[in-house]
C-alpha positions in Angstrom: -18.7 -10.9 -12.6 -20.3 -12.9 -15.4 -18.0 -15.1 -17.4 -17.0 -13.4 -20.6 -17.4 -9.9 -19.3 -14.9 -7.2 -18.9 -14.4 -5.5 -15.5 -15.1 -2.2 -17.3 -18.4 -3.5 -18.6 -19.5 -5.2 -21.8 -18.7 -8.5 -23.3 -15.0 -9.4 -23.6 -15.1 -9.8 -27.3 -16.8 -6.4 -27.7 -13.9 -4.7 -25.9 -11.1 -6.0 -28.2 -9.9 -3.8 -31.0 -10.5 -5.1 -34.5 -8.1 -2.8 -36.2 -5.0 -5.0 -36.0 -6.4 -8.5 -35.3 -7.9 -10.7 -37.9 -11.3 -12.3 -37.0 -9.8 -15.8 -36.7 -7.0 -14.6 -34.4 -9.5 -12.6 -32.3 -11.7 -15.6 -31.9 -8.8 -17.8 -30.8 -7.7 -15.1 -28.3 -11.1 -14.9 -26.8 -11.4 -18.6 -26.7 -8.1 -18.9 -24.8 -9.0 -16.2 -22.4 -12.2 -18.0 -21.5 -10.4 -21.3 -21.0 -8.0 -19.9 -18.4 -8.7 -20.7 -14.8 -8.8 -17.8 -12.3 -5.3 -18.9 -11.1 -3.9 -18.7 -14.7 -5.5 -15.3 -15.1 -3.9 -14.1 -11.9 -0.5 -15.5 -12.7 -0.5 -13.9 -16.2 -1.7 -10.6 -14.7 1.1 -10.6 -12.1 3.6 -11.6 -14.8 2.5 -8.7 -17.0 2.6 -6.3 -14.1 6.2 -7.4 -13.3 7.2 -7.0 -16.9 5.8 -3.5 -16.9 7.8 -2.7 -13.7 11.0 -4.0 -15.3 10.4 -2.0 -18.5 9.9 1.1 -16.4 13.2 0.4 -14.6 14.9 -0.2 -17.9 13.6 3.2 -19.2 14.9 4.9 -16.1 18.3 3.2 -16.6 18.4 4.5 -20.1 17.8 8.0 -18.9 20.2 7.7 -15.9 22.9 5.1 -16.6 24.9 6.1 -13.5 22.0 5.7 -11.1 21.9 3.0 -8.5 19.4 0.2 -8.7 17.6 1.7 -5.6 17.2 5.0 -7.3 16.0 3.4 -10.6 13.4 1.4 -8.7 12.3 4.6 -6.8 12.0 6.7 -10.0 10.1 3.9 -11.7 7.8 3.8 -8.7 7.2 7.5 -8.9 6.0 7.0 -12.5 3.8 4.1 -11.5 2.2 5.3 -8.2 3.2 9.0 -7.8 5.8 10.8 -5.7 4.0 10.9 -2.4 3.1 7.2 -2.3 6.6 6.3 -3.6 8.1 8.2 -0.8 6.1 6.3 1.7 6.7 2.9 0.0 10.5 3.4 -0.7 11.5 5.8 2.1 12.0 9.6 1.9 15.7 9.8 3.1 17.5 9.6 -0.3 19.4 12.5 -1.7 17.8 12.1 -5.2 14.2 12.0 -3.9 13.3 15.5 -5.1 15.3 15.4 -8.3 
């Protein structure tokens, strides 16, 4: 992939929304993104993914405060990857799997 392009196509700066970002901030963001090494991009991507998982679990915990950590992780997994794949990934022998 060409440097400065999005995996979805087009230049990175063309994909960013201008509605809530002033031009100077947008320029700095693009500049920083371009300066990151592939390792830094990977680490930040993994970190954001993990944050998303933890937010999903927190949402499940808010909906089901009495649920076990295992159940919360499974339910968050269902939201993320679907019920069938979550069953294969987390196991299908839990009493709350169909609930």
